[in-house]
N, C-alpha and C positions, 0 to 999 in steps of 0.2 A: 593405564590409558583405557578409557571408556570407549566402547564401539557401539554405535547404534546403526542398525541394519534398515534400509528401506525396502520394505516387503512389496509395497506397491504405492503408486503415486496417484494423486488426484488429477484434477483438470489443469493446474498450472501452479507447481510446488518448485520454491526457490530458496536459496539462502541470501538473506538480505541484511545489511547494517546500515549505517548512516550515509552512505553513498560516497561521492568524490567531490566534496566542495573544494573550490579553488581552481577547477579546470575548464569551467565553462568558456573562458575567454579563448581557450584552445579547442573549441568545439567538441568538448566531452561533456554528455549529459550528468545531471546530478546523481540520479538513480536513487538506489537505497530503498527502505521500506516504503511502501504507500501510506500505511498509517503509522506514522512516526510515534505517536502518543501509545498506541497498543504495543509496539516493538518496544519501546523504553520501559513501559510498566512490566512487559514479561521479564526483561533483563533485571529489573529492580526487584522483582519478586524472588529471583534466585541469587541475587547478589552479586551479578556480573556487571562489569562496566557497560555504559550505554552503547557504545560502540561494538560490543560482542554480536556476532552473527545469530539469527534468528530464522527459523523456517516459516515463511510466508505462504500460506495455502489460499487459493481463491476458489470459491464455492463448494469445492469438494477437496477434502484434505488426503493425506497419505496414511499408509499403515507402517508403524515402525516397531522394530524388536530391539530391546535393550539387553545387550550382552553382560552388563554389569549394572550395579546400583547406581542411581542418578538423583538428582533433584531437579524437577521440571516445574514449568508454569505455562499456562495457555490463556491467551487473552484475545481479544478482538470479538469477531462475530460469533453469534451463538450458534453452535454446531452440535450434530449428533455424535458427540465424541465419547469413547470408552476407553478405559484403561483396565485390561484383563477381564473384559466384559461388563464392567460396571461403569455408570456414568462418571466422565472425568470432570472433577471441579474446575471451574475458571477463576482467574484472578486470585489464585492462592498458590503457595509453594506446595508441591507433592513430592513426596518420597517414593522413588520407584525401586523396586526389588529387581534383581537379576532375572532375565527370562520374560521380562513384562512385556506386554503387547499394547501400544497405544494406537488407537484407530481414531483419526480425525476425520468424522464423517462429513455429510453435507451441511451446508449452513442454512439455518433456518430463519435467522435474522443477521442482517449485515452481509459482507462479501468476503472478508479476509480474516483468517486467524493468524496467530503469531505463537509460535513454540519456542521457548527458551529453555536451554540445558545448561546447568551450573558446570563452570570450568573454562579452559583456555582451549577454543577450536582451533584444530590443525587443518587449515584450510589455505588454499592458493589465492593471492589476492593480485590485483592490477590497479595501480596508483592508489594504493593504501586501502581498497576495498574488495571483498568478495562478492559483491553485488553483480549480477550480470549485466554488462552494458546491453544495449539494443542491437549491437552488431557484434559479429564474431565472438559471441560469449562462450560458445564451446571450446575456442582457443585461448581466450583471455582469462576467463575464470572457470575451468573444467569442473570444480566440485560444486559449482553454484546451482545448476539445474538438475533437480533430483532424478535419479533414475532407478528402477527396480534393481536390487542387488547391490546398490551403492552402500558403502560403510562411512559414517560420519566419525571421525576420531576426534575425542575431546579430553585433554589432559585433565584429570580429576582434580577438584579443589574440596577442602573439607566442608562438610554440610553446615549450613546456617540453620538458625531457628525458623520455624515456618512463619511466613509473612503472608498477610492476606489484605486485599484491598476491599474496603467495606462494600457490601452488595448495594447500598444506597448511593454509593458514589461511582459504581460501574457504569460505562457509557451505555445508553440505548440507541440503536440505529433504526430509526422509523424509515418508512417507505417514503414519507414526505419530508425531506431534509431542508433546511434554511441555513443559506451561507452569506457572510457579509463581503461585499466588494467595494474595491475603490475605483474610481473612474480611470480607465486606461488612457494611454497615450492619445488614441484616437477617439476617445468619447465625444468629443465635439464633432466629428465628421458624420455621425449618424443623426438622423432626423428625430425630431421631437417624439413623433409617433414610434419610432424604433426603439428609442431609449425608455420611453413609457412602457412599452410592451416588454422590454428587457425586465424590467423591475415588477411588473405587474402581473404578468403570466407564470406559471409554473412550467418548467420544461422537464421532458422525459427522457431517461437515459437510453440511448440506442444500443442494441446488441453488439454493435460494431466497437463499443467503448473497450479500452485496454489500459495497461500501465503508461502509455505514452499519452493518451488523451480520452476524454470522456465526450463522445458526440451525442448532441442532443437532437431531438427529432423536430421540434417545432421550428418555424422560420420567422426570423424577424423582417418587418415589411421595409420596402425601399433599399435593399442593399445590393441589388444586381447591379446598378450603376455605379456604385462606389469603386475608386481606384484601387490597386494594389499598393504594396509597399515594396521599396527595396528592402532586402533582408534586414530586419531589425531585432534587437534583443528580446528574447522570450524566456519565460522561467516557469517552474510548476506554479499553477494558479492563474496563469494568463488565459483569458477568455478571447480567443480569435473568432473572427466571423468571416468565413470564406463566401464567395459570391452566390452560394446557395442561400445563405441567410441562416443557416443552421449552425449555432454557435458550438466551438469545441473548446473544452476545458483542458489545458495542458496538465499533465500529472509528473510523476516522478521521473519517467524515463523520457520526458519531453527533449526535442532538440533544442538547441541553444539559440537559434535564429529563426525567424519565419517572415513571410510576406503578406499574411493576412491582416487585416486591422485588427487593433488591439481595444476591444469596447470596455474591458474592465480587468481588475486583477483581484482575486479571491484573497481573503486574508489568511496568512499563514496558519493561524490558529484553527481555521475551519476546514483545511485540507483533509484532516482525518475524516470529517463527515464524508466528504466526496469519496474518500477511498474505500468506504464502506457501503458506498451505494451499488444497487445491483441494476443490470438491466431491466427498464420497466419502472423503476423508482423515479421519483420526481424531485426536482431542485427548485428551491425559490431563491432569487437573488434580492438581497436587501443592501442598501448604500450603507457603508460603515459610517457611524457618526460618533 
């Protein structure tokens, strides 16, 4: 049994998997990795099933000590990461020796990294997932919010041959991202000028953004008089507009219903772009054609 000790944590380090699909009708958020593409690639590089937990770090990662040999892979944001003091390669299988120290440092480009470790993770789950829900997470999934001194226990699996994702195919996370959207259920409730501005101007991510939603700073015109809704279905990628006129893009831990008008829905394929946006980065919406 491999044991990986958490020496120190970054700003927000959690275990994430594919979340809890199928429970939204009961009010349970989907959850799971914010950047599902990077999480899946990390597991692929070490030969794990796609639903295997990964360590998701935000802006600043953790320091880990490996009590035994392991195979690992790091994907997602470009971070100042080192393995035993040397730069840690990204998007490739890495063989780790006993007593190795991995330090996932600050993110230089992008917002979140994903660490996969080969083997069968021994973690507690709730409704089939180890991802922490946005409520009572310390009770429901006690292993998933990483703490200094915590031991991750992973049943070893035989090593695989080294895999590498070609550098030219590795994602780039610019400070000015573009995402495709479909008109939302209340698209027609907004004025022509509000719809035009929604598509024409870039929006800046607020520092108040988190896993539940990305709050945008700029305001849409003529929204203060718009009525609210009875609670209606929302999901990751729904763009809501509260009376302030400042859009909110719902993300992985979003609630399942909401009362704000839904101006648009982000294409599922573009949610990883948003997951890697940092406060201060800008987003441009484009109608999906």
